[in-house]
C-alpha positions, 0 to 999 in steps of 0.5 A: 630278086638280087639288087644291082650295083648302083650306077656310077656317073661317067667320070669327068676328064679333068685328069686327061693328059696327066700321068700317074705312076703307081709303085708296088713291089710286084703284081702277083696277087693281093689287095694292093695289087688288085687296087693298083690294076683297078685304079689303072683302069679308071685312069684310062677311062678318063684319058690319063696315062697310068704307069706301074713300076713293079718287078711284075707278076701274073697280073701284068697282062691284066694291067696292060689289057686295062690300059696300064703301062708296066714299067719293069722296076726292082720295087720289092728290094728292101736293101738300103743301098739298092733303095737309094739307087732306086730313088735316083732311077725313079726320079729319072723316070718321073722326069722322062715321063712327065709324071704328075703324081706317084702313088706308093702302096708299100713301105720300101717303094714308098721310101723310094718314091718319097725321095724321088718326088722330093727331087722332082716336085711330083706329088706323092700319094700313099695308101695305108694298106696294112695294120703296120706294127712296129715294136722297135723305134727303127721299125716304127720309123720305117713304117711311118713312110706310109703316112708321109704322102701329100695325101694319105689314103686309109682303106678303112676307118680302123686304118685311119684311126691307127694313122691318127694314133701313130702319126698325128701330124698326118691327120689332116691329110688322111682320106678314107677310101675302102677297097672295092669289089668288081660287082659285075664279076662278083655276082652269082648271076655272072658265074656259069655253073660249069665254072664251079663244077670245073673248079670243084673237080680240080680240087678233088671235091665230090658232089656231096662235099661241103667246102669250107674255103679260106682264100688267102695267102698261106701266112701265119697271121691269116689263121690257117692253123686256127682253121685246122684246129677248128676242122679237127673239132668239127670232124670229132663232132661227126661232120663227115662231109666237110672239105677244107680248101686253102686257096692262095700263094704261100707267103713262105715255104717254111710256113707251108711245110709247117702247115702241112705237118700240122694237117698230117699230125691232126689226121686231116690229110684227106679233109684239108687241101692246099689248092694254090693260086686260083684264077677264078675267085667268083667261082671259088666262092660259089663252090663253097658252103662257107668262106672263112678269114680267121686272121690272128692279127688286126687287118686294115681291111677284109677284101675276102669278106667283101667279095664273099658277101657280094657273092651271097656266101656265108662268111666268117671273119675274126672280130679284130681290125676293120672287120666290124666295118665290113661284116655286120654280125651279132651281138652288135647287129641283130641276127635278122640284120646280120651279113655274116659271123665274127669270132674271136681271133685265134679261137678254134672252138668259136670258129668251129661253132660258127662254121657249124651254124653256117652249115646248118642254115635252112634254105630260107635263112640262107637266102635271106642272109645272102640278100643282106650280104649282097646289099651290104657289099653293093651299097658300101664296097663297089670298085667304081666308088673306090676308083671315083674317090681315088681319082678325086684325090689326084684331082685335088692334089693337082688343083683341078 
């Protein structure tokens, strides 16, 4: 029997009547954008107003349906002159709308928000969403803004430790709040089989094909190229019923073209398909035999791993960044307690071996893994807990 998500107590109304403005480059897709919408929903439940300053995107309608208000704003610009003008513009919005807190979720918007809140007296929250790197002093200074909030939310212990190492002056302002998955939507019981069949048909996957799914933006650091090499190895080993599906928007056309060239040269055009953006991710996880997230650079969190575990799907991620906090795997975790696999980053041989092992699981072992994975997600990564903890940060800043 699957375990149900823990019941979260009804939120209090201390933020009722307050106005929170979140600022994010766009509302197209991604973990920061998902968290923006989730927090907007939570604010609406407690009677607060939530504005989202952004250039927009496909998630605007969802934001509005959950009580958030979209404020069209050129938040994605990184032009210094445009950012200076944006800080003046944002300060005007803060005053006109009576904004109490600005929550910035990306670097350029955070710089804009920093100067706007200093002009107006509003509080600033920043969320450290990425394992920001910076080889040059200029880049390090640019990244430092994400640790400059009156409260700094780290989305994992890995991110928190990175902030402490790079920005020790911010240590006392760090609050660790992992991202959460909507366990009502990401539940096998919530997905009608017809949704899965429609999705597999759209992907051109036959009934007997086993799908390896990489659900992430097409970006070099997400490990698509590593999976191509791992797939080539699996095909040579005689795995003939394999189909690899990439789901996600391209980070750049140049990388998309380079990836397509790599697939062509590997002779895998009939095996690997880039399916683009997917509206129904719970069904996508159910349509797959294995989920992979083979990042080649450390990541501050692993939303894919949480969602996959919530769906009870076998998941393989790279053993870097926040991965050890999310997926329990050997050798650190006994095999009978594991919830997935972790492999060295950039290692197609290890990735191929892990995929082969996941595909070879017997029914009972698969079911046991699914049960452990769902329990791990339910106990540690619910969206309700993320919402509750974030609202507590707002309340503390406002002295409520």
